[in-house]
KEVEXKOL-262307 format. One line per 8 residues: their letters; for each residue x, y, z of C-alpha. Coordinates in nm, 3 decimals, padded with zeros to 5 digits. Each point is the difference from the previous one (the first is absolute). Layout:
residues N
a = X Y Z | ...
This chain:
residues 618
mripsitt = 02.187 -14.129 -07.289 | -00.194 -00.161 -00.281 | -00.369 00.085 -00.008 | -00.212 -00.312 -00.054 | -00.230 -00.012 -00.301 | -00.378 00.000 00.027 | 00.003 -00.365 -00.110 | 00.237 -00.092 00.281
vlreaqrs = -00.208 00.189 00.258 | -00.320 -00.172 -00.113 | 00.168 -00.340 -00.001 | 00.131 00.050 00.354 | -00.341 00.122 00.115 | -00.164 -00.309 -00.149 | 00.256 -00.230 00.161 | -00.055 00.166 00.337
flrfplvl = -00.376 -00.041 -00.034 | 00.036 -00.369 -00.080 | 00.233 -00.040 00.296 | -00.222 00.186 00.252 | -00.354 00.001 -00.147 | -00.194 -00.008 00.328 | 00.231 00.250 00.171 | -00.060 00.251 -00.278
ldafvgsy = -00.373 -00.079 -00.001 | -00.004 00.092 00.367 | 00.180 00.329 -00.079 | -00.251 00.082 -00.277 | -00.299 -00.061 00.229 | 00.149 00.209 00.282 | 00.086 00.288 -00.233 | -00.351 00.000 -00.148
aaivliey = -00.156 00.011 00.347 | 00.233 00.286 00.105 | -00.084 00.203 -00.311 | -00.374 -00.042 00.062 | 00.046 00.114 00.360 | 00.192 00.309 -00.112 | -00.259 00.080 -00.267 | -00.286 -00.009 00.250
eetvrstv = 00.194 00.116 00.304 | -00.225 00.112 00.287 | -00.317 -00.037 -00.208 | -00.073 -00.349 00.129 | 00.028 -00.119 00.358 | -00.035 -00.371 -00.072 | 00.156 -00.186 -00.291 | 00.130 -00.346 -00.079
yfpillga = 00.305 00.149 -00.170 | 00.176 00.080 00.326 | 00.006 -00.365 00.121 | 00.108 -00.100 -00.351 | 00.291 00.246 00.017 | 00.118 -00.122 00.340 | -00.034 -00.362 -00.109 | 00.209 00.069 -00.311
vlgfplva = 00.271 00.180 00.200 | 00.021 -00.301 00.230 | -00.015 -00.247 -00.287 | 00.290 00.143 -00.200 | 00.286 -00.099 00.238 | -00.179 -00.325 00.089 | -00.041 -00.122 -00.358 | 00.347 00.128 -00.095
aialtaek = 00.148 -00.196 00.293 | -00.172 -00.317 -00.121 | 00.111 00.053 -00.362 | 00.364 00.062 00.093 | 00.011 -00.293 00.242 | -00.146 -00.224 -00.272 | 00.275 00.110 -00.240 | 00.272 -00.062 00.255
ykwtfsrs = -00.116 -00.354 00.075 | -00.094 -00.071 -00.364 | -00.367 -00.072 00.047 | -00.200 -00.093 -00.308 | -00.191 00.282 -00.167 | -00.339 -00.145 00.097 | 00.105 -00.041 00.364 | 00.134 00.354 00.011
iaaqgagl = -00.316 00.150 -00.153 | -00.218 -00.201 00.239 | 00.197 00.126 00.300 | -00.015 00.359 -00.126 | -00.373 -00.036 -00.059 | -00.039 -00.117 00.359 | 00.189 00.312 00.106 | -00.241 00.220 -00.196
llaaayal = -00.296 -00.176 00.160 | 00.153 00.062 00.342 | 00.038 00.371 -00.083 | -00.361 00.009 -00.126 | -00.122 -00.165 00.321 | 00.188 00.262 00.198 | -00.164 00.276 -00.207 | -00.344 -00.135 00.095
sipqeyvn = 00.083 00.064 00.367 | 00.051 00.374 -00.059 | -00.309 00.225 00.034 | -00.103 00.205 -00.299 | -00.063 00.310 00.215 | 00.369 00.080 -00.033 | -00.020 00.367 00.102 | -00.095 -00.073 00.361
mpayhair = 00.106 -00.360 00.044 | 00.192 -00.089 00.319 | 00.374 00.035 -00.047 | 00.079 -00.355 00.113 | -00.069 -00.109 -00.359 | 00.286 00.223 -00.119 | 00.229 -00.127 00.278 | -00.066 -00.365 -00.089
halltagf = 00.047 00.080 -00.369 | 00.338 00.163 00.067 | 00.120 -00.296 00.207 | -00.109 -00.259 -00.256 | 00.146 00.198 -00.290 | 00.332 00.032 00.184 | -00.004 -00.373 00.072 | -00.066 -00.099 -00.361
tllalvgp = 00.263 00.246 -00.125 | 00.259 -00.163 00.227 | -00.127 -00.339 -00.118 | 00.076 00.102 -00.359 | 00.359 00.069 00.112 | 00.060 -00.321 00.193 | -00.238 -00.243 -00.173 | 00.244 -00.134 -00.259
yvltdnvt = 00.276 -00.047 00.260 | -00.177 -00.073 00.328 | 00.073 -00.375 -00.030 | 00.366 00.044 -00.093 | 00.322 00.114 00.165 | 00.123 00.176 -00.314 | 00.070 00.345 00.142 | 00.188 00.117 -00.312
gfwqycra = -00.294 -00.074 -00.230 | -00.243 00.159 00.245 | 00.208 00.319 00.024 | 00.034 00.028 -00.378 | -00.374 -00.061 -00.042 | -00.095 00.271 00.253 | 00.246 00.240 -00.157 | -00.152 -00.059 -00.346
iferlvvs = -00.350 00.062 00.135 | 00.090 00.325 00.179 | 00.196 00.136 -00.296 | -00.283 -00.082 -00.241 | -00.257 00.149 00.235 | 00.186 00.332 00.027 | 00.063 00.022 -00.375 | -00.362 -00.087 -00.083
flygcilw = -00.139 00.261 00.238 | 00.233 00.271 -00.132 | -00.090 -00.082 -00.361 | -00.366 00.017 00.095 | 00.049 00.340 00.166 | 00.181 00.137 -00.306 | -00.272 -00.130 -00.231 | -00.269 00.158 00.217
vglalala = 00.177 00.338 00.011 | 00.028 00.002 -00.379 | -00.364 -00.089 -00.060 | -00.121 00.232 00.277 | 00.183 00.290 -00.164 | -00.172 -00.092 -00.326 | -00.341 00.014 00.173 | 00.092 00.334 00.159
aldnlfgv = 00.096 00.134 -00.344 | -00.337 -00.106 -00.142 | -00.174 00.169 00.290 | 00.193 00.328 00.003 | 00.100 00.045 -00.365 | -00.292 -00.145 -00.195 | -00.288 00.058 00.242 | -00.081 -00.370 00.039
dvpgrryg = -00.166 -00.047 00.340 | 00.210 -00.256 00.191 | -00.146 -00.067 00.348 | 00.256 -00.034 00.278 | -00.097 -00.362 00.067 | 00.133 -00.099 -00.344 | 00.353 00.040 00.136 | -00.077 -00.239 00.284
elwtliqg = -00.153 -00.249 -00.243 | 00.305 00.025 -00.223 | 00.226 -00.067 00.300 | -00.209 -00.302 00.094 | 00.009 -00.137 -00.354 | 00.378 00.033 -00.026 | 00.094 -00.118 00.348 | -00.272 -00.264 00.001
vftpwffl = 00.060 -00.152 -00.346 | 00.322 00.121 -00.164 | 00.222 -00.012 00.310 | -00.104 -00.353 00.112 | 00.031 -00.127 -00.358 | 00.344 00.153 -00.043 | 00.104 -00.125 00.345 | -00.107 -00.359 -00.067
aglpedfe = 00.169 00.000 -00.341 | 00.340 00.051 00.163 | -00.020 -00.260 00.277 | 00.260 -00.279 -00.021 | -00.105 -00.323 -00.170 | 00.320 -00.201 00.030 | 00.020 -00.059 00.374 | 00.303 -00.223 -00.037
sldrpidy = 00.204 00.289 -00.139 | -00.070 00.194 00.321 | 00.191 -00.261 00.199 | 00.328 00.104 -00.160 | 00.180 00.278 00.190 | 00.062 00.326 -00.186 | 00.193 00.317 00.075 | -00.166 00.209 00.265
prglrifs = -00.148 00.316 -00.164 | 00.218 00.305 00.064 | -00.299 00.233 00.042 | -00.154 -00.233 00.257 | 00.328 -00.018 00.190 | 00.020 00.381 00.017 | -00.362 00.025 00.115 | 00.044 -00.268 00.267
qyilfplv = 00.336 00.115 00.139 | -00.028 00.377 -00.022 | -00.373 00.069 00.038 | -00.181 -00.289 00.168 | 00.268 -00.102 00.249 | 00.059 00.358 00.132 | -00.377 00.033 00.037 | -00.006 -00.312 00.216
ltylaily = 00.281 00.141 00.217 | -00.193 00.327 00.040 | -00.312 -00.184 00.114 | 00.211 -00.207 00.240 | 00.166 00.305 00.155 | -00.334 00.178 00.056 | -00.162 -00.304 00.157 | 00.289 -00.078 00.233
vylgkiii = 00.020 00.362 00.116 | -00.371 -00.014 00.073 | 00.048 -00.333 00.180 | 00.266 00.163 00.215 | -00.237 00.287 00.081 | -00.263 -00.251 00.115 | 00.247 -00.182 00.225 | 00.134 00.322 00.155
swdwpqgw = -00.341 00.159 00.061 | -00.169 -00.335 00.066 | -00.298 00.108 -00.209 | -00.225 -00.218 -00.217 | 00.075 00.017 -00.373 | -00.243 00.195 -00.219 | -00.233 -00.197 -00.229 | 00.129 00.179 -00.310
vsklilsf = 00.347 -00.152 00.045 | -00.140 -00.337 -00.108 | -00.038 00.135 -00.355 | 00.362 00.113 00.000 | 00.121 -00.338 00.130 | -00.195 -00.190 -00.264 | 00.129 00.237 -00.270 | 00.358 -00.055 00.117
vgtglfsm = -00.032 -00.378 00.015 | -00.172 -00.012 -00.339 | 00.271 00.213 -00.159 | 00.269 -00.209 00.165 | -00.147 -00.331 -00.119 | -00.043 00.137 -00.352 | 00.360 00.122 00.000 | 00.124 -00.338 00.123
mllhpike = -00.192 -00.184 -00.272 | 00.123 00.244 -00.263 | 00.367 -00.052 00.096 | -00.032 -00.376 00.054 | 00.171 -00.114 -00.327 | 00.326 00.186 00.074 | 00.031 -00.046 00.374 | 00.239 -00.297 -00.041
qsenkwir = 00.246 00.193 -00.218 | 00.329 00.071 00.177 | -00.023 00.376 -00.057 | -00.346 00.009 00.159 | 00.069 -00.141 00.346 | -00.180 00.300 00.150 | -00.324 -00.121 -00.159 | 00.036 -00.346 00.151
tsarwfff = 00.084 00.149 00.340 | -00.292 00.245 -00.016 | -00.243 -00.277 -00.096 | 00.117 -00.217 00.288 | -00.031 00.275 00.264 | -00.316 00.160 -00.139 | -00.229 -00.251 00.172 | 00.171 00.047 00.335
viiplvvm = -00.018 00.379 -00.030 | -00.378 00.005 -00.060 | -00.088 -00.211 00.306 | -00.020 00.302 00.239 | -00.199 00.190 -00.261 | -00.255 -00.281 -00.034 | -00.038 00.000 00.380 | -00.060 00.377 -00.015
lffavwrr = -00.256 -00.060 -00.276 | -00.199 -00.233 00.224 | 00.010 00.248 00.290 | -00.110 00.289 -00.224 | -00.296 -00.190 -00.147 | -00.103 -00.155 00.330 | -00.016 00.344 00.159 | -00.263 00.106 -00.254
vseyglte = -00.186 -00.330 00.025 | -00.020 00.019 00.381 | -00.145 00.351 -00.021 | -00.224 -00.013 -00.306 | -00.037 -00.366 -00.099 | 00.096 -00.174 -00.320 | -00.053 00.144 -00.346 | 00.105 -00.142 -00.334
grylalal = 00.316 00.212 -00.004 | 00.109 -00.111 00.347 | -00.087 -00.362 -00.074 | 00.214 00.006 -00.315 | 00.288 00.163 00.188 | -00.012 -00.281 00.257 | -00.028 -00.264 -00.274 | 00.301 00.145 -00.182
gmwlcgii = 00.190 00.010 00.329 | -00.065 -00.372 00.053 | 00.097 -00.069 -00.361 | 00.326 00.186 00.059 | 00.068 -00.215 00.306 | -00.031 -00.309 -00.220 | 00.225 00.149 -00.269 | 00.263 00.095 00.260
lyfiiskk = 00.005 -00.352 00.145 | 00.022 -00.156 -00.347 | 00.295 00.209 -00.118 | 00.188 -00.032 00.330 | -00.049 -00.376 00.043 | -00.037 -00.139 -00.354 | 00.307 -00.093 -00.204 | -00.177 00.041 -00.338
kniivipa = -00.119 00.361 00.049 | -00.215 -00.015 -00.314 | -00.130 00.348 -00.087 | -00.309 -00.156 -00.164 | -00.129 -00.051 00.355 | -00.049 00.378 00.043 | -00.263 00.067 -00.272 | -00.152 -00.351 00.028
slalvafl = -00.065 00.030 00.375 | -00.125 00.358 -00.040 | -00.251 -00.117 -00.263 | -00.120 -00.267 00.243 | -00.046 00.263 00.273 | -00.199 00.223 -00.238 | -00.237 -00.285 -00.081 | -00.041 -00.115 00.361
vsfgswga = -00.087 00.345 00.141 | -00.242 00.091 -00.280 | -00.290 -00.227 00.102 | -00.141 -00.221 00.275 | -00.085 00.058 00.364 | 00.374 00.035 00.069 | 00.056 00.259 -00.275 | 00.066 00.372 00.034
iavsersq = -00.356 00.103 -00.087 | -00.191 -00.234 00.232 | 00.236 00.041 00.298 | 00.004 00.380 -00.029 | -00.378 00.022 -00.017 | -00.038 -00.227 00.306 | 00.253 00.208 00.192 | -00.177 00.328 -00.066
vtrlkeil = -00.350 -00.140 00.059 | 00.116 -00.146 00.332 | 00.158 00.332 00.098 | -00.320 00.186 -00.093 | -00.209 -00.250 00.198 | 00.210 00.054 00.313 | -00.032 00.380 -00.021 | -00.376 -00.016 -00.059
eqnkilvn = -00.054 -00.241 00.288 | 00.207 00.218 00.234 | -00.224 00.297 -00.087 | -00.325 -00.204 00.026 | -00.070 00.057 -00.371 | 00.011 -00.372 -00.079 | -00.210 -00.202 00.244 | -00.068 -00.372 -00.046
grvqsshd = 00.125 00.019 -00.358 | -00.232 00.290 -00.100 | 00.081 00.367 -00.053 | -00.190 00.241 00.226 | -00.047 00.350 -00.137 | -00.106 00.129 00.346 | 00.284 -00.002 00.249 | 00.212 00.222 00.222
svsdesrr = 00.232 00.259 -00.151 | 00.314 -00.133 -00.164 | 00.345 00.153 00.053 | 00.174 00.182 -00.284 | 00.277 -00.263 -00.012 | -00.253 -00.285 -00.032 | -00.188 00.186 -00.273 | 00.325 00.059 -00.184
qisailsy = 00.097 -00.368 00.018 | -00.346 -00.120 -00.101 | -00.005 00.242 -00.293 | 00.346 -00.107 -00.116 | -00.094 -00.370 00.006 | -00.330 00.064 -00.182 | 00.188 00.197 -00.265 | 00.253 -00.282 -00.041
lhdihgfd = -00.272 -00.266 -00.026 | -00.198 00.205 -00.252 | 00.302 00.061 -00.223 | 00.164 -00.343 00.018 | -00.257 -00.267 00.089 | -00.351 00.137 00.010 | -00.230 -00.056 00.297 | -00.097 -00.364 -00.040
giqpwfte = 00.214 -00.085 00.304 | -00.210 00.218 00.231 | -00.338 -00.037 -00.175 | -00.128 -00.251 00.264 | 00.016 00.279 00.261 | -00.266 00.206 -00.184 | -00.363 -00.051 -00.089 | 00.036 00.248 -00.290
slradssg = 00.185 -00.094 -00.316 | 00.344 00.160 -00.032 | -00.018 -00.019 -00.378 | -00.053 00.324 -00.190 | -00.297 -00.125 -00.208 | -00.342 -00.061 00.148 | 00.000 -00.372 -00.078 | 00.323 -00.056 00.194
tggifrda = 00.143 -00.223 -00.274 | 00.227 00.237 -00.194 | 00.375 00.021 00.029 | 00.007 00.358 00.128 | -00.016 00.071 00.374 | -00.126 00.298 00.194 | 00.265 00.257 00.086 | 00.177 -00.010 00.337
psvaklmg = -00.181 00.307 00.146 | -00.338 -00.165 -00.069 | 00.103 -00.316 00.186 | 00.133 00.209 00.289 | -00.337 00.177 00.011 | -00.173 -00.339 00.036 | 00.225 -00.054 00.303 | -00.116 00.329 00.148
ieyvrgwr = 00.339 00.171 -00.018 | 00.137 00.296 -00.192 | 00.252 -00.100 -00.265 | 00.345 00.157 00.044 | 00.229 00.062 -00.294 | 00.376 00.027 00.011 | -00.011 00.325 -00.198 | -00.281 00.167 00.196
nvaegfvv = 00.010 00.379 00.050 | 00.288 00.060 -00.235 | 00.088 00.356 -00.098 | 00.204 -00.127 -00.293 | -00.020 -00.303 -00.224 | -00.270 -00.170 -00.205 | -00.366 00.037 00.089 | -00.240 -00.250 -00.159
lladrdsp = -00.375 00.060 -00.022 | -00.241 -00.268 -00.123 | -00.369 00.044 -00.069 | -00.246 -00.220 00.189 | -00.089 -00.262 -00.262 | -00.308 -00.114 00.192 | -00.169 00.338 -00.042 | -00.196 00.067 -00.321
rdvsgyer = 00.118 00.249 -00.262 | -00.241 00.243 -00.163 | 00.039 -00.039 -00.378 | -00.320 00.174 -00.104 | 00.029 00.255 -00.279 | 00.280 -00.183 -00.183 | -00.027 -00.224 -00.306 | 00.326 -00.194 00.014
mvrarpfa = 00.255 -00.116 00.256 | 00.352 -00.137 -00.053 | 00.255 -00.138 00.245 | 00.304 00.219 -00.058 | 00.347 -00.144 -00.005 | 00.178 00.086 00.327 | 00.200 00.322 -00.010 | 00.341 -00.031 00.167
kerlesvt = 00.254 00.281 00.024 | 00.284 -00.218 -00.125 | -00.180 -00.126 -00.313 | -00.247 00.248 -00.144 | -00.123 -00.067 -00.351 | -00.261 00.117 -00.244 | -00.277 -00.261 -00.021 | -00.209 -00.062 -00.311
egdlryrm = -00.282 -00.253 00.026 | -00.246 -00.008 -00.288 | -00.151 00.347 -00.038 | 00.140 00.119 00.333 | 00.329 00.170 00.077 | 00.125 00.126 00.335 | 00.327 00.119 00.145 | 00.113 00.104 00.347
dpgmyfld = 00.213 00.313 00.032 | 00.357 -00.070 00.131 | -00.084 00.193 00.317 | -00.290 -00.244 00.063 | -00.248 00.285 00.056 | -00.173 00.017 -00.341 | -00.163 -00.267 -00.217 | -00.081 00.073 -00.365
fsvkkegg = -00.282 -00.220 -00.135 | -00.123 -00.018 -00.361 | -00.268 -00.186 -00.195 | 00.041 -00.050 -00.375 | -00.285 00.128 -00.219 | -00.097 -00.087 -00.352 | 00.252 00.157 -00.235 | 00.294 -00.066 00.230
nydsvrid = -00.018 00.308 00.224 | -00.014 -00.022 00.379 | -00.221 00.154 00.267 | 00.218 00.070 00.304 | -00.025 00.105 00.363 | 00.255 00.046 00.280 | -00.038 -00.115 00.362 | 00.186 00.191 00.274
ftdlvsrl = 00.086 -00.210 00.310 | 00.160 00.287 00.196 | -00.294 00.085 00.228 | -00.094 -00.368 00.043 | 00.348 -00.102 00.115 | 00.030 00.299 00.233 | -00.341 -00.064 00.156 | 00.060 -00.374 00.050
mkkygddy = 00.342 00.056 00.154 | -00.135 00.257 00.244 | -00.267 -00.243 00.118 | 00.177 -00.340 -00.026 | 00.366 00.084 -00.054 | 00.123 -00.103 00.344 | -00.073 -00.368 -00.047 | -00.039 -00.283 -00.246
nenvppee = -00.374 -00.027 -00.062 | -00.181 -00.280 -00.180 | -00.357 00.120 00.054 | -00.024 00.347 -00.152 | -00.362 00.067 -00.111 | -00.008 -00.038 -00.381 | -00.172 00.333 -00.056 | 00.298 00.174 00.162
mavssvgp = 00.239 -00.158 -00.254 | -00.185 00.124 -00.309 | 00.072 00.303 -00.215 | -00.188 00.119 -00.308 | 00.030 00.250 -00.282 | -00.209 00.116 -00.295 | 00.154 00.097 -00.331 | -00.158 00.150 -00.308
rlklqinl = -00.129 -00.340 -00.114 | 00.089 -00.245 00.279 | -00.112 -00.059 00.355 | 00.259 -00.197 00.199 | 00.035 -00.146 00.348 | 00.300 -00.180 00.153 | -00.079 -00.245 00.280 | 00.324 -00.075 00.184
whlsvdrr = 00.046 -00.337 00.168 | 00.363 00.048 00.102 | 00.203 00.315 00.059 | 00.362 00.001 00.116 | 00.169 00.328 00.088 | 00.364 00.069 00.083 | -00.016 00.246 00.288 | 00.300 00.218 00.087
geqlspvy = -00.118 00.247 00.261 | -00.244 00.230 -00.176 | 00.102 -00.120 -00.344 | -00.233 -00.262 -00.150 | 00.088 -00.208 -00.307 | -00.249 -00.259 -00.135 | 00.182 -00.314 -00.111 | -00.275 -00.254 -00.076
yeadilft = -00.368 -00.006 -00.102 | -00.248 -00.279 -00.068 | -00.331 00.125 -00.137 | -00.315 -00.053 -00.199 | -00.077 00.257 -00.269 | -00.366 00.089 -00.059 | -00.096 00.222 -00.290 | -00.282 00.104 -00.227
ilkedqlk = -00.001 00.189 -00.330 | -00.217 00.308 00.041 | -00.290 00.056 -00.236 | -00.056 00.333 -00.171 | -00.243 00.124 00.266 | 00.255 -00.086 00.275 | 00.298 00.184 -00.151 | 00.157 00.275 00.206
pqplgqkr = -00.059 00.344 -00.152 | 00.314 00.146 -00.149 | 00.106 00.366 00.033 | -00.078 00.214 -00.301 | 00.264 -00.038 -00.269 | 00.152 -00.320 00.150 | -00.013 -00.324 -00.194 | -00.089 -00.330 00.162
tk = 00.279 -00.248 00.063 | -00.002 -00.291 -00.238
């Protein structure tokens, strides 16, 4: 293979930029925002860069879809740029709807973002062909996109590995301090700029040439016939055996089976689309027969899907996952009818209709988010009214005792609302604000146990009284911390078992021991030497677990989550805000800390006396 010259590479890069200027601009902006977020990870709770990143992620497939559709239908350059600019404005408007308090924002923002991104990605696939019946051109176009996407991603991974090894060599061989976040920033730069640029440079320009049939790729034939098709048969066998078990035992299907059914149908549809160009060949009659019977075979499975989801809905109400399962089930019913009744059987209908479903369920009073919230709020209202907690639309904290089952259900719904939607839907029931800040205007809500306390009930957790598993302790943020006696305070980067790193920030340096029980902290002096001290968390973790280790606790007194130490020249205190411990019987293993570090450099009259003949630590 001939390696292209630097001149050729630069010329192709320039041509790609002129062809997709606004798409690449969107990639640059998103990559910059991601790098800033990595650089200041966990040091800021509110930033405009997070909405910018999500808007850029959404804007990339949207603007690319517009640019490719404009090329297919030969729009003028000015018309194409205007349409792409409108797409960028739409993505920017979407970004304005996302709160900047990204750490604790309700998860429905992420759900809507995923649905819209999936919809625009499918739009990029079908946009140039949605108004045509040219299945051959559409198949060739999709194939070119997928092949280029895989190659671009692999090239990006190889480039990152090479450069990451170079950074590791600088760190380990030459003593150059390379913080761990530099690897994440390098990954973002490559996959956010190089990979999209390389991907766009290889997209087809001559759409008319795609209309001419070519030989079916041998590698694709092997993958489709000997890997994908057997996988579909395996799924089918498992599901029909399970269906037989349901009929024999006359038992409702489990909710989890809906995921397996959707996986099977998705794999089957993908396989059918992949084999579409060769199904009419005489030696491939089995493909044509399989495609014809596929839609009849999945009818009983779709019925089972509806039963499985409806069982969960009837017991626990709608959530976004159950809503989407029902929506996909109804979409499948439409696809089945189309391919059984229609004579055309155009495979473009599959991704085009799926994109439409993604857009329709992502917003509005009929969408997944609004319907799910209404369902859970209504369910919570019924339970509260039955227990005389909600009377005439107002929560009463004084009431009769509540059964364990009711407390469990109330707690589960409050937890769901807190994580996914926030508490705006139930705010009218309370005189107190359910927002976390005193003004009641911020984007962060009180935690679920606090809201349960306002209802006069004890919050019940699904993992209560566990002898094994993760125990999470959080300090009460409403209680004051005593910081007297210390000159400086820094918010430490979170320490997680799976990604420990040495942190250097200005004149400070700190590192957590791999066992997560010791923290070494140093302050740089004039001349380049460091004053150091070590904090031992062993007694603190043991004491907290003995007192609070049987439950998740969000209101540990702050003074109980503090540990201090005095070195030869440093006085240090660690104020923990978050402690997670992996508990296995009597064995305790810290896995996560969030903390503030308070310290002061001791003056000469405060220095600890040293034993005779022992030098002070520098």
